[in-house]
C-alpha positions in Angstrom: -12.0 24.0 -25.3 -13.6 20.7 -25.7 -17.5 21.3 -24.5 -18.7 17.9 -22.5 -21.9 17.8 -24.0 -19.7 17.6 -27.6 -17.7 15.3 -26.3 -20.6 12.5 -26.1 -20.9 13.2 -30.2 -17.2 11.2 -30.2 -17.7 8.0 -30.8 -14.4 6.6 -31.1 -12.7 5.4 -27.6 -9.5 6.5 -27.9 -10.3 9.7 -29.5 -13.0 11.0 -26.3 -10.8 10.1 -23.6 -7.4 11.6 -25.3 -10.3 14.0 -25.5 -10.5 14.8 -22.7 -7.8 14.6 -21.2 -6.7 17.7 -23.4 -10.2 19.4 -21.6 -9.0 18.7 -18.0 -5.2 19.5 -18.5 -6.6 23.1 -20.0 -9.2 23.2 -17.4 -6.2 23.4 -14.5 -3.3 24.2 -16.6 -1.8 21.2 -16.8 -1.9 20.7 -13.1 -0.9 24.3 -11.8 -4.7 24.5 -10.7 -6.2 21.8 -9.2 -8.6 23.9 -7.9 -10.3 24.4 -10.9 -11.5 21.0 -10.7 -14.6 19.2 -9.5 -14.0 16.1 -6.8 -14.7 14.3 -10.0 -12.8 16.2 -12.7 -9.6 15.7 -10.0 -10.2 11.8 -9.5 -9.8 11.3 -13.1 -7.0 14.1 -13.1 -4.8 12.1 -11.7 -5.5 8.7 -12.6 -5.3 10.3 -16.4 -1.4 12.2 -15.6 -0.1 8.7 -14.0 -1.1 6.9 -17.0 0.4 9.4 -18.9 3.6 9.7 -16.8 4.3 6.0 -17.1 3.2 5.4 -20.3 5.6 8.3 -21.5 8.9 7.1 -19.3 7.9 4.0 -16.9 7.3 4.2 -13.3 10.4 5.9 -12.8 9.1 9.3 -14.4 6.2 9.6 -12.9 8.4 9.4 -9.2 10.8 11.7 -10.8 7.6 14.1 -10.6 5.3 13.1 -8.0 3.2 16.2 -7.8 0.4 14.0 -7.5 0.9 11.4 -5.5 -1.7 12.1 -3.3 -4.0 13.3 -5.5 -3.3 9.7 -6.7 -4.1 7.6 -3.5 -7.2 9.5 -3.5 -8.6 8.8 -6.9 -8.1 5.5 -6.6 -9.3 5.1 -3.1 -12.2 6.6 -4.3 -12.5 4.3 -7.5 -12.4 0.9 -5.5 -9.0 0.2 -6.4 
């Protein structure tokens, strides 16, 4: 798993975002152990999971799982969106 201090060595923004997404997914067992994440990581994970699901299969795919819908709303509020 990528160490947080190593992430800052990644200069390509896309590679950085992918690496951080993979780190959070690994840390929380693909969402099975959200309690393993800090509040900031949960916010990031919820928004990232939404982006991944919508990019992969559209809003229908995200809506069919809906597992993080409450988390997503809290995350978006925390971000001021």
